[in-house]
C-alpha positions as CSV (number, residue, x, y, z in Angstrom):
1,M,9.5,-19.7,-0.1
2,A,11.5,-17.2,-2.1
3,V,12.9,-14.1,-0.3
4,Q,11.5,-10.9,-1.6
5,R,14.1,-8.6,-3.0
6,R,13.7,-5.0,-2.2
7,R,13.9,-2.4,-4.9
8,I,13.6,0.5,-2.6
9,P,16.3,0.8,0.0
10,V,14.7,0.8,3.5
11,D,16.2,4.1,4.5
12,E,15.1,5.8,1.3
13,G,11.6,4.3,1.6
14,R,11.2,5.5,5.2
15,A,12.5,8.9,4.3
16,A,9.9,9.2,1.5
17,L,7.1,8.0,3.8
18,A,8.2,10.6,6.4
19,A,8.3,13.3,3.8
20,W,4.7,12.4,2.7
21,R,3.5,12.4,6.3
22,E,5.1,15.8,7.0
23,A,3.8,17.4,3.7
24,T,0.2,16.1,4.4
25,A,0.1,16.8,8.2
26,P,-3.4,17.6,9.2
27,A,-2.2,20.6,11.3
28,Q,-0.8,22.4,8.3
29,D,-3.0,25.1,6.7
30,T,-1.5,24.6,3.2
31,A,0.3,21.3,2.6
32,P,3.0,21.6,0.0
33,A,2.8,19.3,-2.9
34,V,4.9,16.1,-2.5
35,P,7.1,15.6,-5.5
36,R,5.9,12.7,-7.7
37,T,9.1,10.8,-7.2
38,T,8.7,11.0,-3.4
39,L,5.1,9.8,-3.7
40,A,6.2,6.9,-5.9
41,T,9.0,5.9,-3.6
42,A,6.7,6.0,-0.5
43,V,4.0,3.9,-2.3
44,R,6.5,1.3,-3.6
45,Y,8.3,1.0,-0.3
46,S,5.1,0.5,1.6
47,L,4.0,-2.2,-0.9
48,E,7.3,-3.9,-0.4
49,E,6.8,-3.7,3.3
50,V,3.4,-5.3,3.2
51,T,4.8,-8.1,1.1
52,A,7.7,-8.5,3.6
53,R,5.2,-8.7,6.5
54,A,2.7,-11.0,4.7
55,P,4.5,-13.0,2.1
56,G,2.5,-14.9,-0.4
57,N,0.6,-14.7,-3.7
58,S,-3.1,-14.9,-2.9
59,V,-3.9,-11.1,-2.8
60,E,-2.9,-8.5,-5.4
61,V,-2.6,-5.0,-4.1
62,R,-2.7,-2.3,-6.8
63,V,-1.9,1.4,-6.3
64,P,-1.9,2.8,-9.9
65,P,0.2,4.2,-11.4
66,F,2.9,3.5,-8.9
67,G,2.9,-0.1,-8.1
68,V,1.5,-3.5,-7.5
69,T,2.4,-6.4,-5.3
70,Q,1.2,-9.9,-4.4
71,C,1.0,-10.8,-0.7
72,V,-0.8,-12.9,1.9
73,E,-0.2,-16.6,2.1
74,G,-2.8,-18.8,0.4
75,P,-3.6,-20.2,-3.1
76,R,-1.2,-19.0,-5.7
77,H,-2.7,-17.1,-8.7
78,T,-1.1,-17.8,-12.1
79,R,-3.3,-16.4,-14.9
80,G,-6.0,-13.9,-15.7
81,T,-7.5,-11.6,-13.1
82,P,-6.6,-12.6,-9.6
83,P,-9.4,-13.7,-7.4
84,N,-8.4,-11.4,-4.5
85,V,-7.7,-7.8,-5.6
86,I,-7.3,-4.6,-3.7
87,E,-7.0,-1.3,-5.5
88,C,-6.9,2.3,-4.4
89,D,-5.2,5.6,-5.2
90,A,-1.8,6.6,-3.7
91,A,-3.3,9.1,-1.2
92,T,-5.7,6.5,0.2
93,W,-3.0,3.8,0.4
94,L,-0.6,6.1,2.2
95,A,-3.3,7.3,4.6
96,M,-4.0,3.6,5.5
97,V,-0.3,2.7,5.7
98,S,0.3,5.7,8.1
99,G,-2.8,5.0,10.3
100,R,-4.6,8.2,9.3
101,L,-7.3,6.2,7.7
102,S,-8.5,2.8,8.8
103,W,-9.1,0.0,6.4
104,A,-12.8,-0.2,7.5
105,D,-13.4,3.5,7.0
106,A,-11.6,3.5,3.6
107,V,-13.7,0.5,2.4
108,E,-17.0,2.0,3.8
109,A,-16.2,5.4,2.0
110,G,-15.6,3.6,-1.3
111,K,-12.0,4.7,-1.4
112,V,-10.8,1.1,-1.7
113,A,-12.0,-1.5,-4.2
114,A,-11.6,-5.0,-2.7
115,S,-12.9,-8.2,-4.2
116,G,-12.4,-11.8,-3.0
117,L,-12.5,-13.6,0.3
118,R,-8.9,-12.7,1.2
119,A,-9.0,-9.1,0.1
120,D,-8.8,-7.6,3.5
121,L,-5.7,-5.9,4.8
122,S,-7.1,-4.7,8.1
123,G,-4.8,-7.0,10.0
124,L,-1.7,-5.6,8.3
125,L,-2.4,-1.9,8.2
126,P,-1.2,0.5,9.5
127,L,2.4,-0.5,9.0
């Protein structure tokens, strides 16, 4: 199996995720806006981390417009629409990654679109 190359340095990714957590802390009355570059780095780093923890190509995780990754061991997808797709917005993704929102609650609330038998990250999240 090929080793995944990180595009986001681990320290930079962790710092972006920490900045997002702090800026969106529930205890704050007014959360400052997180710069788009910080948001993008946090999403891309966390997608890389999911792939590092569950390498494979059977599930495609999409967080538009910031990133996409393939993960989870299983049948490899090569053409067309993948059979196992997970898609959500950046705020939902980072809330699940950080443990502020459970996979089950996100799916139940319609915040995550998940299709396919393997489209379930409940065992991987939070990171």
